[in-house]
C-alpha positions in Angstrom: -32.3 20.6 9.9 -35.5 18.9 9.5 -35.5 15.6 12.6 -35.9 12.2 11.2 -39.6 11.0 12.5 -42.5 11.8 14.5 -42.5 13.3 17.2 -38.7 14.4 17.1 -36.2 12.8 18.8 -35.5 14.9 21.8 -31.6 15.7 21.7 -31.3 14.7 25.1 -32.1 11.4 24.5 -29.7 11.4 21.3 -26.9 11.9 23.4 -27.5 9.5 25.7 -27.6 7.3 23.4 -24.6 7.7 21.5 -22.4 8.1 24.6 -23.7 4.4 24.8 -22.9 3.7 21.8 -19.5 5.2 22.1 -18.3 2.8 24.9 -20.0 -0.6 23.3 -17.9 0.3 20.0 -15.8 -2.9 19.7 -15.2 -5.5 17.6 -14.3 -3.3 14.2 -16.4 -1.6 11.5 -18.6 -4.4 11.1 -19.6 -4.5 14.5 -19.7 -0.6 15.1 -22.2 -0.7 12.3 -24.5 -3.4 13.4 -24.2 -1.7 17.3 -25.7 1.6 15.3 -28.1 -0.4 13.1 -29.5 -2.6 16.2 -29.8 0.9 18.5 -30.5 3.2 16.2 -33.3 1.7 13.2 -34.2 -1.3 15.5 -34.2 -0.6 19.2 -35.3 3.4 18.8 -36.7 3.4 15.6 -35.2 6.7 14.9 -34.3 6.0 11.3 -35.6 3.8 8.9 -33.8 0.8 7.0 -33.6 2.3 3.5 -32.0 6.0 4.8 -29.8 4.1 7.4 -28.6 1.8 4.1 -28.3 5.3 2.1 -26.2 6.8 4.9 -24.3 3.9 5.0 -23.4 3.6 1.4 -22.4 7.5 1.5 -19.8 6.3 4.7 -18.0 3.8 2.8 -17.0 6.1 -0.3 -15.4 8.9 1.6 -12.0 8.2 3.2 -11.4 7.9 7.1 -13.4 5.5 9.2 -16.8 5.2 7.9 -18.5 3.7 11.1 -17.4 7.3 12.6 -18.6 8.7 9.9 -21.8 6.7 9.6 -22.4 8.0 13.6 -21.6 12.0 12.2 -24.5 11.4 9.5 -26.8 10.2 11.9 -26.6 12.5 14.5 -26.5 15.2 11.6 -29.6 13.6 10.0 -31.6 14.2 13.1 -30.1 17.0 14.7 -28.5 19.0 12.2 -24.8 20.2 12.8 -24.8 20.0 16.7 -26.3 16.1 16.2 -23.5 15.6 13.8 -20.7 17.1 16.0 -22.0 15.5 19.0 -22.3 12.0 17.3 -19.1 11.9 16.1 -17.5 13.0 19.1 -18.8 10.7 21.6 -18.0 8.1 19.2 -13.9 8.9 19.6 -13.8 9.7 23.3 -13.7 7.0 24.9 -11.9 5.3 22.8 -9.3 8.2 22.5 -9.0 8.3 26.2 -8.7 4.5 26.8 -6.1 4.3 23.7 -4.0 7.4 25.5 -3.9 5.8 28.9 -2.7 1.8 26.9 -0.3 4.0 24.9 1.1 5.5 27.9 1.6 2.0 29.8 2.8 0.8 26.7 6.3 3.7 26.5 6.5 2.5 30.4 6.0 -1.3 30.7 6.3 -2.6 27.2 9.3 -4.4 27.9 8.2 -6.0 30.9 8.2 -9.8 29.8 4.3 -10.3 31.5 3.3 -7.6 29.2 5.2 -8.6 26.2 4.0 -12.0 26.5 0.5 -10.7 25.9 1.5 -8.1 23.3 2.9 -11.1 21.7 -0.5 -13.0 21.8 -2.5 -9.9 20.4 0.4 -9.5 17.8 -0.8 -13.2 16.5 -4.8 -12.3 16.4 -3.9 -9.3 14.5 -2.9 -11.0 11.7 -5.9 -13.4 12.0 -7.9 -10.5 12.1 -6.3 -8.5 9.2 -7.2 -12.2 7.1 -10.3 -12.1 7.4 -11.1 -9.0 6.6 -9.3 -8.9 3.6 -11.3 -11.9 2.6 -14.6 -10.1 3.7 -13.9 -7.1 1.7 -12.6 -9.2 -1.5 -16.1 -11.2 -1.5 -17.8 -7.9 -1.8 -15.8 -6.2 -3.9 -13.9 -8.1 -6.7 -17.1 -8.5 -8.6 -15.4 -8.2 -12.4 -12.3 -9.6 -14.0 -11.1 -5.6 -14.1 -11.5 -5.7 -10.0 -9.5 -8.3 -9.7 -6.8 -6.9 -11.9 -7.2 -4.0 -9.8 -6.5 -5.9 -6.9 -3.4 -8.0 -8.0 -1.8 -4.4 -9.4 -2.5 -2.6 -6.1 -0.4 -5.2 -4.2 2.3 -5.6 -6.8 2.7 -1.4 -6.8 2.8 -1.7 -3.4 4.5 -4.8 -1.9 7.4 -5.0 -4.5 7.7 -1.3 -5.8 6.9 0.5 -2.5 4.2 3.0 -4.5 2.5 5.3 -1.9 -0.6 4.0 -1.3 -2.3 7.3 -2.3 -1.1 6.6 -5.7 -2.9 3.4 -5.8 -6.4 4.9 -4.9 -5.9 7.3 -7.7 -4.8 5.3 -10.1 -7.7 2.7 -9.4 -10.0 5.7 -9.7 -9.6 7.4 -13.0 -9.4 3.8 -14.6 -12.9 3.3 -12.7 -13.9 7.0 -14.4 -12.2 6.1 -17.9 -13.4 2.8 -18.2 -17.4 1.4 -18.5 -18.5 -1.1 -16.1 -21.7 -2.2 -14.2 -22.6 1.2 -12.8 -25.9 1.9 -11.5 -28.4 3.3 -13.4 -29.4 6.7 -12.3 -32.9 7.0 -9.8 -34.7 10.2 -10.1 -36.3 9.4 -7.3 -32.9 9.9 -5.5 -32.0 13.9 -6.4 -31.2 16.0 -3.2 -33.1 18.9 -3.3 -30.5 22.3 -4.2 -27.9 23.3 -1.8 -26.8 26.9 -0.9 -23.2 26.7 -2.4 -22.4 29.7 0.0 -23.3 27.4 3.2 -21.2 24.6 1.4 -18.0 26.9 0.9 -18.3 28.2 4.0 -18.7 24.8 5.9 -15.3 24.0 3.9 -13.8 26.5 4.8 -14.4 26.6 8.3 -13.5 23.1 8.2 -9.8 23.8 6.3 -8.9 26.1 8.7 -9.7 23.9 11.8 -7.6 21.6 10.3 -4.9 23.4 10.0 -4.9 25.1 13.1 -2.4 22.9 15.2 0.3 23.3 12.4 0.9 26.8 12.4 1.3 27.4 16.4 3.4 23.9 16.2 5.8 25.4 13.3 6.4 28.9 15.0 7.1 26.8 18.6 8.9 24.3 17.6 10.3 24.5 14.2 9.5 22.6 10.9 11.7 19.7 12.0 10.3 19.1 15.1 8.2 15.6 15.4 5.1 17.2 16.3 4.9 19.2 13.5 5.7 16.3 11.2 2.8 14.2 13.0 0.1 17.3 11.9 1.6 17.4 8.4 1.8 13.7 7.7 -1.3 12.9 9.4 -2.9 15.3 8.1 -2.3 14.5 4.6 -3.0 10.9 5.1 -6.9 12.1 6.4 -7.8 13.1 2.4 -6.8 9.5 1.0 -8.1 7.3 3.7 -10.0 5.6 1.6 -11.0 1.5 2.6 -10.9 2.4 6.0 -8.4 1.9 8.9 -7.2 -1.8 7.5 -6.7 0.7 4.1 -4.2 2.8 5.4 -2.5 0.9 8.0 -0.2 -0.1 4.8 0.9 2.9 4.2 1.4 4.3 7.4 3.3 1.4 8.4 5.7 2.1 5.7 6.1 5.4 6.7 5.9 5.5 10.3 8.4 2.4 10.1 11.0 2.3 7.3 10.4 6.4 5.9 10.7 8.1 10.3 11.1 5.4 12.0 8.9 6.5 14.4 8.2 3.1 15.7 9.1 -0.7 15.3 7.6 -3.1 13.1 6.8 -4.8 16.1 5.2 -1.9 17.8 3.4 -0.7 14.7 1.5 -4.9 15.2 0.9 -4.1 19.3 -0.6 -0.9 18.3 -3.1 -2.3 16.2 -3.8 -4.7 18.3 -4.6 -2.2 21.4 -6.5 -0.5 19.0 -8.7 -3.8 18.5 -9.1 -4.1 22.1 -10.9 -0.6 22.7 -14.2 0.9 21.6 -14.5 3.4 18.7 -12.6 3.6 15.6 -9.5 1.3 14.5 -7.8 4.1 13.3 -7.3 5.3 16.5 -3.9 3.2 16.2 -2.5 6.3 14.8 -3.1 7.4 17.8 -0.9 5.5 19.5 1.9 6.4 16.7 1.4 9.7 17.8 2.1 9.2 21.1 5.2 7.0 20.7 7.2 9.3 18.0 6.6 12.2 20.4 7.6 10.9 23.4 10.8 9.6 22.3 11.4 12.1 19.9 10.2 15.1 21.1 13.0 17.5 22.9 13.0 19.8 24.7 9.4 19.6 25.8 9.6 16.7 28.6 8.8 13.3 27.4 5.0 12.6 28.7 3.8 16.3 28.0 5.3 15.3 24.1 3.7 12.1 23.7 -0.1 13.7 24.8 0.5 16.7 22.8 1.6 14.1 19.8 -1.4 11.6 20.1 -3.9 14.6 20.4 -2.5 16.5 17.4 -2.7 13.2 15.7 -6.3 12.6 16.5 -7.3 16.2 15.4 -5.8 16.0 12.3 -7.2 12.8 11.5 -10.8 13.7 12.5 -11.7 16.9 12.0 -12.1 16.3 8.4 -14.0 13.6 8.8 -16.4 15.9 10.3 -16.1 18.2 7.3 -16.7 15.5 4.2 -20.5 14.8 6.2 -21.6 18.3 7.3 -20.5 20.1 4.0 -21.3 16.3 1.6 -24.4 14.9 3.2 -27.2 17.1 1.2 -25.4 16.2 -2.0 -25.4 12.3 -0.7 -28.5 11.7 -3.2 -27.1 13.5 -5.9 -23.8 11.9 -5.5 -25.4 8.7 -5.8 -27.2 8.9 -9.5 -23.8 9.4 -10.8 -22.7 5.6 -12.5 -19.5 7.2 -13.5 -18.7 8.0 -10.1 -20.3 4.9 -8.7 -18.0 2.7 -11.2 -14.5 4.9 -10.4 -15.7 4.2 -6.3 -16.1 0.3 -7.6 -12.7 0.2 -8.6 -11.2 1.9 -5.4 -12.7 -0.6 -3.6 -11.3 -3.5 -5.5 -7.7 -1.8 -5.4 -7.9 -1.5 -1.2 -8.5 -5.7 -1.5 -4.9 -5.6 -2.8 -4.2 -3.0 -0.2 -5.2 -5.5 2.3 -3.3 -8.4 0.8 -0.1 -6.2 1.1 -0.9 -5.3 5.2 -1.6 -9.3 5.9 1.4 -10.2 3.8 3.3 -7.2 6.0 2.2 -8.7 9.3 2.9 -12.0 8.7 6.1 -11.3 8.0 6.7 -9.7 11.2 5.1 -11.3 13.4 5.6 -15.1 12.4 9.7 -14.5 11.8 11.7 -12.6 14.0 14.5 -11.7 11.0 12.9 -9.6 7.9 14.8 -7.3 5.7 14.6 -6.1 2.2 16.1 -7.4 -1.0 17.0 -5.4 -4.5 16.1 -7.3 -7.1 16.4 -5.2 -10.0 13.4 -2.2 -10.1 12.1 -3.4 -7.8 12.3 -4.2 -3.8 11.0 -6.8 -1.6 10.4 -7.7 2.1 11.5 -10.9 2.6 12.3 -13.6 5.3 14.6 -15.6 6.9 13.2 -18.6 6.9 14.9 -20.4 9.9 14.1 -17.2 11.7 10.2 -18.6 12.6 8.7 -18.3 15.6 6.7 -21.8 16.0 5.1 -20.4 18.5 3.8 -17.2 16.6 2.5 -19.9 14.4 0.4 -22.2 16.4 -1.6 -19.2 18.4 -2.1 -17.3 15.0 -3.8 -20.4 13.3 -5.9 -21.0 16.6 -7.2 -17.5 16.5 -7.9 -17.8 12.5 -9.8 -20.6 12.6 -11.8 -19.2 16.1 -12.5 -16.1 14.1 -12.9 -17.8 10.5 -14.5 -21.0 11.5 -16.1 -20.4 14.6 -17.2 -17.3 13.7 -16.6 -15.7 17.1 -16.2 -12.0 17.7 -13.4 -10.3 17.6 -12.9 -9.1 21.5 -13.0 -12.7 22.1 -10.1 -13.7 20.0 -8.0 -11.4 21.4 -9.0 -12.2 24.5 -7.6 -15.7 24.1 -4.4 -14.5 21.8 -4.1 -13.0 25.6 -4.2 -15.8 27.1 -2.7 -17.8 25.0 0.9 -15.5 24.7 1.2 -15.6 28.7 0.5 -19.3 28.4 3.2 -19.5 26.4 5.6 -18.0 28.1 5.2 -19.3 31.5 5.6 -22.6 29.2 9.5 -21.5 28.6 8.7 -20.3 25.0 10.9 -17.3 24.9 10.8 -16.4 21.6 7.3 -14.5 22.5 10.0 -11.8 23.3 
């Protein structure tokens, strides 16, 4: 792999920079991408602006966390495979270590009133954060009438009919391939050099083998019904359909982990997202939290803490290995992919559908945060999640409104909003607002 820039970037310097970025990547994908741009493009000048945006566009099209994949791509761009592996791993590692510690503390002390009050405040902030993400993505993606129709259709399918998230993504992609759209014309200057198919095939084969590595030993050791095997297979499947980033996939994860597998409760799912918001690294590290709690509780005959750590590690492995495979195998074809108008139209339709997924996630969070009694009601062919109006949490409404104002109007950072929410949650507890529990 040819290094960008003259003179080439020293590998040791790149490792130090990626380690620093890994610890500073707070605030979700937008803030993380901005951090990488500031360091790699503005400060170090290792990659120019067009190449950075070119890489970002490719990563936005892939399943998985776009910020982590962008780090992997930029590392690959400068130092080949070893650069991509180091950059991607260092982007994940700090947050994964912190999230593992937070998951263990949560499992041990979530029922302590003081901790519960802080988590309650975080839940309210998460609602505001999800709404902000939905608005931001909607402004960018709902450019045509077709896009708006797809967003509404995705919301109705998920909320009213519990259609699996992957089917919504695939359906929107098919619509984009079949129907004409405002796709960019092909640019011959973007054509990439031909890549040996044998190299791509070997990369994919190695990646798939590594991806499935935990599943067979766990299956032979513990049997197909064990929770660790369930976590490995479920999140391995999920890793290939997580278009739209962490927020988009959370609706599907919540539907499965809460209602189907009953690994965590709705409140715990929101708590997990709140904890992930407070740590550096990809927001999708919330899946590690789910894996830890599920294995900690249902991992017998293993000791609970051993099972919890294994659940977190297995979840991380099957979630992130494909991210490296997409970049290392696909990056050489990036320019060629961008010259395909139909593919561009299909991906634009998928992004539009993801906005509907965000809306479903926002509604799900709002009901479970703002009301203490939420239940499903069968209405003909559909099943609707409905709150009991008398169970509204006035304190939650107030904290969520303040967080929304600070985030959307005052334009403060996610970390500042979360800090404020923790303070408000604890203050509400000490003021005697017992409904925070």
